[in-house]
PATIKE-336265 format. One record per atom (N, C-alpha, C, O, CB): x negated, y, z negated. Coordinates in steps of 0.1 Angstrom, whole numbers, padded with zeros to 4 digits, always signed. Glycine has a CB too. Example, Ala and Ser with C-alpha at 12.3 -4.5 7.8 and 13.67 -1.06 7.14 Angstrom:
BEGIN
-0132-0057-0078
-0123-0045-0078
-0132-0033-0078
-0142-0033-0085
-0113-0045-0090
-0128-0022-0071
-0137-0011-0071
-0129+0000-0079
-0134+0011-0080
-0141-0006-0057
//
This chain:
BEGIN
-0980+1457-0858
-0971+1441-0861
-0978+1431-0848
-0980+1419-0846
-0947+1443-0859
-0981+1443-0840
-0982+1436-0829
-0996+1422-0828
-0997+1412-0822
-0983+1448-0817
-1004+1428-0835
-1019+1421-0838
-1013+1406-0846
-1007+1407-0857
-1031+1433-0852
-1013+1396-0841
-1007+1384-0850
-1019+1372-0850
-1025+1365-0841
-0989+1377-0842
-1021+1371-0864
-1030+1357-0861
-1026+1345-0866
-1017+1345-0876
-1045+1358-0866
-1030+1335-0862
-1026+1325-0862
-1027+1316-0877
-1021+1306-0878
-1031+1320-0852
-1034+1320-0885
-1034+1317-0899
-1023+1324-0910
-1020+1318-0920
-1047+1322-0904
-1017+1333-0907
-1005+1338-0915
-0996+1338-0903
-0997+1343-0892
-1005+1353-0923
-0989+1333-0907
-0973+1324-0899
-0962+1337-0906
-0955+1342-0897
-0968+1301-0909
-0962+1341-0917
-0952+1349-0924
-0953+1366-0912
-0943+1372-0909
-0959+1350-0943
-0963+1369-0909
-0962+1381-0898
-0956+1382-0889
-0950+1392-0884
-0970+1384-0893
-0957+1369-0884
-0949+1369-0868
-0939+1378-0863
-0939+1387-0871
-0941+1358-0866
-0933+1380-0856
-0923+1388-0849
-0911+1381-0854
-0912+1370-0859
-0924+1388-0832
-0896+1389-0853
-0887+1378-0854
-0883+1377-0843
-0879+1388-0837
-0877+1378-0863
-0883+1368-0837
-0878+1361-0825
-0872+1350-0824
-0876+1344-0834
-0885+1359-0819
-0862+1339-0817
-0858+1330-0824
-0869+1319-0820
-0868+1308-0827
-0843+1327-0820
-0881+1318-0812
-0889+1309-0813
-0900+1314-0826
-0910+1306-0828
-0896+1307-0797
-0899+1323-0833
-0908+1321-0841
-0901+1323-0855
-0907+1322-0865
-0921+1329-0838
-0887+1325-0856
-0876+1321-0867
-0883+1303-0871
-0886+1300-0882
-0855+1322-0859
-0883+1294-0861
-0888+1279-0863
-0902+1279-0867
-0908+1269-0873
-0888+1271-0849
-0906+1288-0865
-0922+1285-0871
-0923+1290-0883
-0932+1286-0890
-0935+1292-0864
-0914+1298-0888
-0916+1307-0902
-0915+1289-0909
-0924+1282-0915
-0899+1324-0909
-0903+1287-0905
-0893+1272-0916
-0908+1263-0914
-0910+1256-0924
-0871+1259-0905
-0917+1262-0906
-0921+1251-0904
-0932+1255-0896
-0932+1254-0884
-0911+1242-0900
-0945+1261-0909
-0957+1261-0906
-0970+1253-0897
-0979+1257-0890
-0958+1262-0916
-0963+1238-0901
-0973+1229-0893
-0972+1230-0878
-0981+1229-0870
-0972+1214-0896
-0956+1233-0875
-0959+1237-0859
-0970+1245-0851
-0973+1241-0840
-0949+1244-0855
-0977+1254-0857
-0981+1265-0854
-0994+1256-0849
-1000+1261-0840
-0982+1277-0866
-1000+1241-0852
-1010+1242-0846
-1006+1231-0839
-1000+1220-0844
-1021+1244-0851
-1010+1235-0823
-1003+1223-0811
-1010+1206-0815
-1004+1195-0812
-1012+1228-0789
-1024+1206-0825
-1029+1193-0823
-1020+1187-0833
-1019+1174-0833
-1044+1192-0824
-1016+1194-0841
-1010+1183-0857
-0998+1178-0848
-0991+1181-0838
-1002+1194-0876
-1000+1167-0859
-0990+1153-0853
-0990+1148-0836
-0980+1145-0831
-0972+1157-0857
-1000+1148-0831
-1006+1141-0823
-1012+1127-0826
-1017+1125-0838
-1014+1149-0820
-1013+1120-0821
-1024+1111-0823
-1032+1109-0816
-1032+1109-0804
-1022+1100-0826
-1045+1106-0826
-1057+1109-0820
-1063+1096-0816
-1057+1086-0817
-1066+1117-0829
-1076+1098-0811
-1082+1084-0808
-1081+1075-0815
-1076+1064-0813
-1093+1084-0807
-1090+1084-0832
-1090+1076-0842
-1078+1066-0846
-1079+1054-0847
-1093+1084-0853
-1065+1074-0847
-1054+1068-0848
-1047+1058-0838
-1037+1052-0841
-1047+1077-0851
-1054+1059-0823
-1055+1051-0815
-1060+1038-0815
-1054+1028-0811
-1058+1055-0809
-1072+1038-0820
-1082+1028-0823
-1071+1017-0835
-1064+1007-0834
-1101+1037-0830
-1074+1023-0843
-1062+1016-0856
-1051+1010-0857
-1049+1003-0866
-1057+1023-0863
-1043+1013-0846
-1031+1013-0842
-1034+1000-0836
-1032+0990-0843
-1025+1026-0834
-1042+1000-0821
-1045+0986-0821
-1054+0973-0828
-1053+0961-0825
-1048+0986-0812
-1062+0979-0836
-1068+0967-0844
-1057+0962-0853
-1058+0949-0855
-1082+0971-0854
-1047+0968-0859
-1034+0962-0863
-1026+0956-0856
-1018+0949-0861
-1028+0969-0867
-1027+0957-0849
-1018+0950-0839
-1024+0933-0834
-1018+0922-0833
-1018+0961-0826
-1038+0940-0832
-1046+0924-0828
-1043+0913-0839
-1042+0901-0837
-1064+0925-0826
-1043+0919-0851
-1046+0915-0864
-1031+0910-0866
-1031+0898-0870
-1053+0927-0874
-1018+0914-0865
-1010+0915-0870
-1005+0904-0861
-0997+0896-0866
-1005+0928-0871
-1009+0900-0845
-1004+0887-0843
-1008+0872-0848
-1001+0861-0849
-1005+0888-0832
-1022+0877-0850
-1027+0869-0857
-1023+0863-0870
-1019+0871-0878
-1037+0872-0857
-1022+0846-0875
-1017+0846-0888
-1027+0837-0893
-1029+0827-0886
-1002+0843-0890
-1035+0839-0908
-1040+0838-0914
-1035+0830-0927
-1025+0832-0933
-1044+0847-0914
-1044+0820-0929
-1034+0809-0943
-1042+0819-0951
-1037+0818-0963
-1037+0787-0948
-1051+0826-0952
-1057+0831-0968
-1056+0847-0967
-1057+0852-0956
-1076+0826-0972
-1056+0854-0977
-1055+0871-0974
-1074+0872-0967
-1085+0868-0972
-1050+0884-0995
-1071+0879-0958
-1087+0886-0948
-1086+0897-0949
-1075+0902-0947
-1090+0884-0930
-1097+0904-0955
-1104+0919-0953
-1112+0918-0938
-1121+0910-0935
-1116+0924-0968
-1107+0926-0930
-1110+0929-0917
-1119+0945-0914
-1112+0955-0913
-1095+0928-0910
-1132+0948-0913
-1136+0960-0910
-1139+0959-0894
-1149+0955-0888
-1148+0965-0919
-1129+0964-0890
-1135+0966-0873
-1140+0975-0869
-1137+0987-0873
-1127+0964-0863
-1148+0972-0858
-1164+0982-0855
-1157+0995-0846
-1162+1005-0843
-1180+0970-0843
-1144+0991-0842
-1141+1001-0836
-1134+1017-0843
-1132+1028-0838
-1134+0994-0827
-1133+1011-0857
-1130+1027-0864
-1132+1021-0878
-1133+1010-0882
-1112+1035-0861
-1132+1029-0883
-1136+1032-0899
-1125+1030-0910
-1127+1034-0921
-1141+1049-0900
-1110+1022-0905
-1103+1017-0910
-1106+1007-0921
-1118+1005-0922
-1097+1014-0903
-1099+0998-0930
-1100+0987-0934
-1084+0980-0931
-1073+0985-0934
-1106+0988-0949
-1086+0967-0925
-1074+0958-0922
-1073+0949-0934
-1083+0945-0938
-1076+0950-0909
-1061+0946-0941
-1058+0939-0949
-1046+0929-0940
-1035+0935-0937
-1054+0948-0961
-1048+0914-0935
-1045+0905-0934
-1040+0896-0939
-1048+0891-0947
-1051+0903-0931
-1033+0893-0939
-1025+0874-0942
-1013+0868-0933
-1008+0874-0924
-1017+0872-0960
-1010+0856-0938
-1003+0850-0932
-0986+0855-0924
-0978+0849-0916
-1005+0842-0940
-0985+0868-0932
-0966+0874-0925
-0975+0888-0914
-0969+0894-0905
-0950+0887-0946
-0988+0890-0917
-0993+0900-0911
-1002+0913-0912
-1008+0908-0921
-0986+0902-0908
-1005+0921-0911
-1017+0931-0912
-1011+0943-0918
-0999+0946-0917
-1025+0935-0898
-1024+0954-0928
-1013+0966-0929
-1029+0975-0930
-1038+0967-0931
-0997+0965-0946
-1033+0986-0930
-1039+0992-0929
-1044+0999-0941
-1037+1008-0942
-1036+0996-0921
-1058+0998-0955
-1055+1000-0967
-1067+1012-0972
-1078+1012-0968
-1056+0986-0976
-1060+1020-0979
-1069+1030-0979
-1083+1027-0986
-1084+1015-0989
-1062+1040-0984
-1093+1033-0988
-1104+1032-0992
-1104+1030-1009
-1112+1023-1015
-1110+1043-0987
-1097+1034-1014
-1091+1035-1026
-1090+1022-1031
-1098+1015-1037
-1078+1043-1026
-1074+1018-1024
-1071+1005-1023
-1079+0994-1025
-1078+0985-1033
-1068+1005-1013
-1089+0997-1013
-1103+0984-1013
-1110+0985-1023
-1113+0974-1026
-1114+0984-1001
-1114+0991-1028
-1121+0996-1043
-1118+0988-1050
-1126+0979-1054
-1116+1009-1050
-1103+0989-1055
-1100+0981-1064
-1096+0967-1061
-1095+0959-1071
-1093+0988-1070
-1092+0964-1049
-1087+0951-1045
-1107+0942-1047
-1111+0932-1053
-1077+0954-1024
-1112+0949-1040
-1125+0942-1037
-1136+0944-1053
-1145+0935-1056
-1131+0951-1022
-1134+0950-1057
-1133+0949-1075
-1130+0940-1081
-1139+0933-1086
-1125+0957-1082
-1114+0935-1082
-1113+0927-1088
-1113+0910-1080
-1108+0901-1087
-1105+0931-1094
-1116+0909-1072
-1118+0900-1062
-1130+0900-1066
-1128+0888-1069
-1116+0904-1048
-1142+0902-1070
-1157+0897-1076
-1157+0894-1087
-1167+0888-1091
-1167+0905-1076
-1145+0898-1096
-1144+0893-1108
-1141+0877-1113
-1133+0870-1106
-1136+0900-1111
-1145+0873-1122
-1144+0856-1125
-1128+0853-1125
-1122+0860-1133
-1151+0850-1141
-1122+0847-1119
-1105+0842-1119
-1098+0840-1132
-1097+0830-1139
-1103+0826-1112
-1091+0855-1136
-1083+0857-1147
-1093+0865-1154
-1091+0862-1166
-1077+0844-1154
-1105+0874-1153
-1110+0879-1163
-1103+0892-1163
-1101+0897-1152
-1125+0879-1164
-1099+0898-1175
-1092+0912-1176
-1100+0921-1174
-1109+0920-1183
-1086+0915-1186
-1100+0933-1164
-1105+0947-1164
-1098+0957-1167
-1086+0958-1164
-1108+0951-1153
-1105+0967-1175
-1096+0976-1183
-1092+0988-1169
-1099+0989-1158
-1106+0985-1200
-1080+0993-1173
-1079+1006-1165
-1091+1015-1161
-1092+1021-1150
-1072+1015-1173
-1102+1016-1172
-1115+1024-1171
-1125+1016-1167
-1135+1021-1161
-1120+1031-1184
-1125+1008-1167
-1137+1000-1159
-1133+1005-1147
-1139+1014-1142
-1138+0982-1160
-1119+0997-1139
-1116+1000-1126
-1120+1015-1118
-1124+1015-1107
-1102+0998-1128
-1116+1027-1127
-1115+1045-1125
-1130+1040-1128
-1135+1048-1119
-1105+1059-1137
-1137+1035-1132
-1151+1038-1130
-1159+1034-1117
-1169+1040-1113
-1157+1032-1140
-1151+1023-1111
-1153+1021-1094
-1147+1034-1089
-1156+1043-1087
-1144+1006-1087
-1136+1038-1086
-1133+1044-1079
-1135+1060-1081
-1130+1069-1074
-1122+1039-1077
-1143+1062-1092
-1147+1076-1091
-1163+1078-1103
-1164+1084-1114
-1131+1087-1094
-1170+1073-1097
-1185+1068-1106
-1191+1084-1109
-1201+1087-1115
-1201+1055-1093
-1185+1090-1106
-1191+1107-1110
-1180+1116-1120
-1173+1124-1114
-1194+1119-1094
-1180+1114-1131
-1169+1119-1139
-1167+1128-1130
-1158+1125-1122
-1171+1124-1154
-1172+1140-1129
-1171+1154-1124
-1161+1152-1112
-1155+1162-1109
-1187+1161-1120
-1158+1141-1103
-1155+1137-1090
-1135+1136-1097
-1125+1140-1091
-1167+1118-1083
-1135+1129-1109
-1124+1122-1116
-1116+1130-1114
-1121+1142-1115
-1124+1117-1129
-1100+1130-1111
-1089+1141-1111
-1085+1140-1123
-1085+1129-1129
-1077+1140-1101
-1080+1153-1130
-1074+1155-1145
-1063+1144-1144
-1061+1140-1155
-1067+1172-1148
-1057+1139-1137
-1044+1132-1138
-1049+1115-1131
-1043+1105-1126
-1030+1143-1126
-1060+1117-1132
-1063+1100-1127
-1059+1088-1132
-1062+1077-1127
-1076+1097-1127
-1051+1090-1141
-1042+1075-1144
-1030+1077-1136
-1023+1067-1137
-1038+1071-1161
-1025+1086-1130
-1014+1091-1120
-1016+1083-1109
-1009+1075-1104
-1014+1107-1115
-1032+1088-1105
-1036+1085-1091
-1036+1068-1089
-1030+1062-1080
-1051+1091-1087
-1047+1063-1106
-1050+1052-1103
-1037+1041-1105
-1038+1028-1102
-1062+1051-1112
-1027+1047-1108
-1017+1039-1113
-1007+1038-1092
-1005+1028-1085
-1007+1051-1131
-1005+1051-1087
-1000+1050-1076
-1010+1041-1064
-1004+1036-1054
-0998+1065-1072
-1023+1040-1065
-1024+1033-1059
-1028+1021-1058
-1033+1017-1048
-1026+1036-1054
-1027+1011-1074
-1022+1004-1075
-1011+0997-1070
-1012+0986-1065
-1023+1007-1081
-1000+1004-1072
-0988+1001-1067
-0988+0998-1051
-0982+0988-1046
-0978+1012-1072
-0994+1007-1044
-0994+1007-1029
-1002+0996-1025
-1000+0990-1014
-0999+1020-1023
-1011+0993-1032
-1019+0976-1030
-1015+0968-1030
-1018+0959-1022
-1027+0970-1036
-1001+0965-1045
-0992+0957-1046
-0985+0955-1035
-0987+0945-1027
-0986+0959-1054
-0978+0964-1034
-0966+0966-1020
-0975+0958-1009
-0970+0948-1004
-0962+0986-1013
-0983+0961-1005
-0992+0956-0990
-0997+0944-0993
-0998+0938-0983
-1005+0966-0985
-1002+0937-1004
-1005+0927-1005
-0985+0919-1005
-0983+0911-0996
-1016+0927-1019
-0980+0920-1010
-0966+0909-1009
-0963+0915-0992
-0958+0906-0985
-0950+0911-1024
-0965+0928-0988
-0961+0928-0972
-0965+0917-0963
-0957+0911-0956
-0966+0940-0966
-0981+0915-0963
-0985+0903-0957
-0989+0892-0962
-0999+0886-0959
-0993+0905-0950
-0978+0890-0974
-0974+0878-0978
-0991+0869-0979
-0996+0859-0974
-0962+0873-0966
-0996+0879-0991
-1008+0873-0995
-1006+0862-1007
-0995+0860-1012
-1017+0885-1001
-1015+0856-1008
-1015+0851-1021
-1021+0847-1032
-1023+0837-1040
-1012+0845-1021
-1026+0864-1030
-1033+0869-1042
-1022+0880-1047
-1014+0886-1040
-1049+0876-1037
-1023+0880-1062
-1013+0896-1067
-1023+0895-1075
-1031+0886-1078
-0993+0898-1074
-1020+0913-1080
-1023+0920-1094
-1015+0916-1104
-1003+0918-1103
-1022+0935-1095
-1021+0909-1114
-1012+0909-1123
-1016+0920-1137
-1027+0923-1139
-1010+0894-1127
-1008+0925-1145
-1011+0933-1155
-1009+0926-1169
-0999+0921-1172
-1003+0945-1153
-1018+0927-1176
-1016+0924-1191
-1017+0934-1199
-1027+0941-1201
-1025+0914-1196
-1002+0936-1206
-1000+0948-1214
-1014+0953-1220
-1024+0946-1219
-0989+0944-1226
-1014+0966-1226
-1029+0971-1230
-1040+0966-1231
-1048+0970-1239
-1030+0974-1240
-1043+0953-1221
-1055+0951-1221
-1061+0956-1206
-1072+0960-1205
-1056+0937-1226
-1052+0954-1192
-1060+0954-1180
-1052+0947-1168
-1042+0941-1168
-1074+0946-1183
-1061+0949-1159
-1054+0937-1147
-1063+0927-1143
-1075+0928-1145
-1048+0943-1133
-1056+0918-1135
-1064+0906-1132
-1061+0903-1118
-1052+0909-1113
-1061+0894-1141
-1068+0895-1112
-1064+0889-1099
-1059+0876-1099
-1064+0867-1105
-1074+0889-1091
-1047+0874-1090
-1044+0859-1096
-1044+0854-1082
-1042+0863-1073
-1028+0854-1107
-1047+0839-1079
-1039+0833-1066
-1030+0825-1071
-1031+0817-1081
-1048+0824-1056
-1016+0828-1058
-1004+0823-1066
-1007+0806-1067
-1017+0802-1061
-0988+0827-1058
-0999+0795-1074
-1001+0782-1079
-1011+0783-1094
-1005+0775-1101
-1008+0772-1066
-1019+0788-1099
-1032+0788-1107
-1036+0800-1114
-1045+0807-1110
-1042+0786-1099
-1028+0804-1129
-1030+0811-1134
-1041+0809-1147
-1039+0800-1155
-1019+0816-1135
-1051+0816-1148
-1063+0813-1156
-1066+0828-1163
-1071+0838-1157
-1075+0807-1147
-1062+0825-1175
-1067+0838-1188
-1078+0832-1195
-1080+0822-1203
-1053+0841-1201
-1084+0841-1192
-1097+0839-1204
-1098+0848-1215
-1107+0846-1224
-1111+0840-1197
//
């Protein structure tokens, strides 16, 4: 019982210190939870973009990090690559052109083997988070759902459906 591996936290001897480790295995890794240089750069970029006020929605690709920043009149947020793929795909379409869920998901997962079994739930979650972020930054763009048909991007004030 004296030989303890860092991978198997359940065989640690019973001491007051190790009891807390059994409850939270993430505490075993001393580096987990600390901000890395990557996170540090991301925070600086968002802070810098947050202080600038843009009249329209902007996508910022900082050179310092591999994150993507979405900025508008009220601030800036970091978007995930999946959210950026959805947003970029809808931006490239003609105004009011409706795209189905399947067409958008082909952009997210070009290879059908990489598509998760619960892809509809993943897509809806990413779309929901993207809508929240667009609203949070005060974007003039919004994603509109057309029941049983799909989605399109709308600029506030001008609705065009083809």
